C-alpha positions in Angstrom: 2.8 -0.6 14.2 2.0 1.7 11.4 4.5 3.0 8.8 4.7 6.8 9.1 5.5 9.4 11.6 3.9 12.8 12.0 6.0 14.2 9.2 3.5 14.1 6.3 4.1 14.0 2.6 4.1 17.5 1.1 0.4 18.5 0.7 -0.8 16.0 3.3 -2.8 17.6 6.1 -3.4 14.8 8.7 -7.1 14.7 9.4 -8.0 16.9 6.5 -10.6 19.6 7.0 -10.7 18.8 10.8 -7.1 19.6 11.3 -7.6 23.4 12.0 -10.5 22.7 14.3 -8.4 20.3 16.3 -5.6 22.7 16.6 -7.8 25.6 17.7 -9.4 23.4 20.4 -6.1 22.3 21.7 -4.8 25.9 22.0 -7.8 26.8 24.3 -7.7 23.8 26.7 -5.7 25.7 29.3 -7.9 28.7 29.4 -8.4 29.9 33.0 -12.2 30.4 32.6 -13.9 27.2 33.7 -16.9 27.9 31.6 -14.7 28.2 28.5 -12.9 25.0 29.4 -16.1 23.1 29.9 -17.4 24.4 26.5 -14.1 23.3 24.9 -14.5 19.8 26.5 -18.0 19.4 25.1 -17.0 20.6 21.7 -14.0 18.3 21.7 -16.2 15.3 22.6 -18.6 16.2 19.8 -15.8 16.7 17.3 -14.3 13.3 18.1 -17.7 11.6 17.8 -18.2 13.3 14.5 -14.8 12.3 13.3 -15.3 8.7 14.4 -18.5 8.6 12.3 -17.2 10.2 9.1 -13.5 9.1 9.0 -12.7 5.5 8.4 -9.1 6.2 9.2 -9.8 7.9 12.5 -12.3 5.1 13.4 -9.7 2.4 12.7 -7.1 4.2 14.8 -9.4 4.7 17.7 -10.5 1.0 17.7 -6.8 0.1 17.7 -6.1 2.3 20.7 -9.0 0.7 22.6 -8.5 -3.0 21.8 -4.8 -3.3 20.8 -3.3 -0.7 23.1 -0.5 -2.9 24.2 0.5 -3.8 20.6 0.1 -0.6 18.7 2.9 1.9 18.3 2.6 4.8 15.8 -0.9 5.4 14.6 -0.3 7.9 11.8 -0.7 6.1 8.4 0.9 8.7 6.2 3.5 7.2 3.8 4.7 7.4 0.3 6.9 5.7 -2.3 10.7 5.7 -2.0 10.5 7.5 1.3 14.1 6.7 2.4 16.1 6.4 -0.8 19.5 6.7 0.8 18.7 4.0 3.3 17.3 1.7 0.7 20.4 2.3 -1.6 22.8 1.5 1.2 20.9 -1.8 2.1 20.9 -2.7 -1.6 24.7 -2.2 -1.8 25.2 -4.3 1.3 23.4 -7.3 -0.1 24.9 -7.0 -3.5 23.6 -9.7 -6.0 21.9 -12.0 -3.4 18.7 -13.3 -4.8 17.4 -15.4 -1.8 16.6 -12.5 0.6 13.7 -12.7 2.9 12.7 -9.1 4.0 10.2 -7.9 6.5 8.6 -4.4 6.3 7.3 -4.1 9.9 4.4 -1.6 10.2 4.0 -1.3 6.4 0.9 1.1 6.6 -0.8 1.1 3.1 2.0 -0.8 1.4 4.1 1.8 -0.3 7.3 0.7 1.5 6.8 -2.9 0.3 6.3 -1.7 -3.3 9.4 0.5 -3.0 11.5 -2.4 -1.6 10.5 -4.5 -4.7 12.3 -1.9 -6.9 15.5 -2.3 -4.9 15.3 -6.1 -4.4 13.5 -7.5 -7.5 14.0 -11.2 -6.5 13.5 -11.0 -2.7 10.5 -12.4 -0.7 8.9 -9.4 1.0 6.5 -9.6 3.8 4.6 -6.5 4.8 3.1 -6.6 8.3 0.4 -4.2 9.5 -1.8 -4.0 12.6 -4.3 -1.5 11.2 -6.9 -3.6 9.3 -8.1 -0.8 7.2 -4.5 -0.1 6.1 -4.0 -3.8 5.6 -7.0 -4.0 3.3 -5.6 -1.2 1.2 -2.3 -3.1 1.0 -4.0 -6.2 -0.3 -5.6 -4.2 -3.2 -2.1 -3.6 -4.7 -1.2 -5.7 -7.7 1.9 -7.6 -6.5 3.9 -10.7 -7.5 3.8 -14.1 -5.8 6.9 -13.2 -3.7 5.1 -10.4 -1.8 2.6 -11.0 0.9 0.8 -8.7 3.3 -0.1 -10.2 6.7 -1.8 -9.0 9.9 0.9 -7.9 12.4 1.0 -10.4 15.2 4.0 -12.2 16.5 3.2 -15.8 15.7 2.1 -15.1 12.1 5.2 -13.0 11.3 7.5 -15.6 12.9 6.1 -18.3 10.5 7.4 -16.2 7.6 10.9 -15.8 9.0 13.7 -15.7 9.7 14.5 -12.5 7.8 17.6 -11.1 6.2 16.5 -7.6 6.7 13.8 -5.9 8.9 12.7 -2.5 8.0 11.1 -0.6 11.0 11.1 3.0 9.9 9.0 5.6 11.7 7.1 2.9 13.6 8.4 2.7 17.2 7.1 6.0 18.5 3.8 7.6 19.6 2.2 10.9 18.9 5.5 12.6 18.0 3.9 15.8 16.8 1.9 16.3 20.0 4.9 15.6 22.1 6.9 18.3 20.4 4.0 20.8 20.4 3.2 20.2 24.1 6.9 20.1 25.3 6.5 16.8 27.0 9.6 15.6 28.8 8.6 12.2 30.1 7.0 9.4 28.0 6.4 7.0 30.9 2.6 7.3 30.6 2.5 7.7 26.8 5.2 5.4 25.3 7.6 4.0 27.9 11.0 2.8 27.0 10.1 -0.8 28.1 7.5 -1.0 25.2 10.1 0.1 22.6 12.7 -2.3 24.0 10.3 -5.2 24.1 9.4 -4.7 20.4 13.0 -4.4 19.3 13.8 -7.6 21.2 10.9 -9.4 19.5 12.1 -8.3 16.0 15.7 -9.3 16.9 14.6 -12.9 17.3 13.4 -12.9 13.7 16.7 -11.6 12.2 19.5 -13.8 10.9 23.1 -13.3 11.8 24.5 -10.9 9.2 21.0 -9.4 8.6 20.1 -5.8 8.7 18.0 -4.1 11.3 16.9 -0.8 9.7 15.3 1.4 12.3 14.8 5.2 12.3 12.5 8.1 13.3 12.1 6.7 16.8 11.8 8.5 20.1 14.4 6.2 21.7 17.9 5.3 20.6 18.6 1.9 19.2 21.9 1.6 21.1 19.9 1.8 24.4 18.0 -1.4 23.6 18.8 -4.5 25.5 19.9 -6.3 22.3 22.2 -3.6 21.0 25.3 -5.4 21.9 24.6 -7.9 19.1 24.8 -5.1 16.5 27.2 -2.8 14.8 26.3 0.1 12.6 26.7 -0.7 8.9 26.7 2.9 7.6 25.3 6.3 8.3 23.0 8.4 6.2 22.5 12.2 6.4 19.5 12.4 8.8 16.3 14.0 7.5 15.2 17.3 9.0 14.1 15.9 12.4 13.6 18.2 15.4 11.7 15.7 17.6 13.1 15.1 21.0 14.8 11.8 22.0 14.3 10.0 25.3 16.5 7.8 27.5 16.0 4.4 29.2 14.2 6.1 32.0 11.7 7.6 29.4 13.1 11.1 30.3 13.9 13.6 27.6 17.5 13.7 26.7 19.6 16.8 26.3 20.2 18.1 22.7 23.7 16.6 22.5 22.6 13.2 23.6 19.6 13.2 21.2 21.7 13.4 18.0 20.5 10.9 15.4 22.5 7.7 14.9 22.9 5.4 12.0 19.6 3.9 10.9 21.2 0.6 9.6 22.6 -2.0 11.9 24.2 -5.4 11.0 23.5 -8.3 13.4 26.7 -9.9 14.5 27.5 -12.6 17.0 26.9 -11.3 20.6 30.0 -9.5 21.8 31.4 -6.3 23.1 29.1 -3.4 23.0 30.1 -0.9 20.3 31.2 2.6 21.3 28.4 4.6 19.9 30.0 7.9 21.0 32.7 7.3 18.3 30.3 6.6 15.3 31.3 8.0 11.9 29.9 11.3 10.7 26.7 11.2 8.5 27.1 10.3 4.9 26.9 6.8 3.4 30.1 4.9 3.4 30.1 2.1 0.8 30.7 -1.6 1.4 31.3 -4.5 -1.0 30.5 -7.0 1.7 27.0 -7.8 0.3 28.5 -10.2 -2.2 28.9 -12.9 0.5 25.9 -15.2 0.2 26.1 -17.8 2.9 23.6 -17.4 5.7 25.2 -17.4 9.1 28.5 -15.9 7.7 27.9 -12.3 8.4 29.5 -9.6 6.2 31.9 -7.3 8.1 30.3 -4.1 9.2 31.7 -0.7 8.2 34.6 0.1 10.5 33.7 2.5 13.3 
């Protein structure tokens, strides 16, 4: 449940000085020579042990994979301030001058998204939830006001802080996206099955108020395939970032290029009703709305027409 995907901030290099070694080892795994393959396996094991000993980040991620395998999603912690300005601006316009907002940053990594949200929503209560305890410790070192809190990401604890008017879940619900692209993987059943994505979306849906925003992007599955999608309509679309990663369907199989086109990252929760026709969504580019001036909870603003 970490914040970032494999797209790193300019200048970031993943595992630092070990990145080139890792890439070289991976390239030789399929060598036909059994002696070479055995040597690569031994070097890889030694490399991972060394990395575990010297890198606190690698160690924390490894422990997560071992002890929290069923709960963890993305494991890359790269993030930065104001990472999705067009998305944040569209959400700000939707809510207008409301001052009683309760916002969840799900998978907040080291806290930069929470700090960014404070700039856009100066009076909101903002909860940052993170499952990586090392990242959470970094979050708690930030100097924040009394309307911001960082919590360990577990269902009961987050629910106590809800319900929420907006849930940000950007670049969280995916697994090893870079490796999947590099290795040409076409089925995620053993890596990150659709059922895991769908279960997490449903859990977050339970925490969101009617009229609230579900902000979800940079995922390997499409939001409109989720079991709760009929409760939502797209609020607006934003020009997608350069994103060449593959998308996968409900059966965890890779989709064709046409079916994998990015959709709107912002959805408004309406009363359960007819499923939107996602094939007829508007073209990318924010479309403004003045509906955010409505303040009453339970009286949802009207979504952008589709």
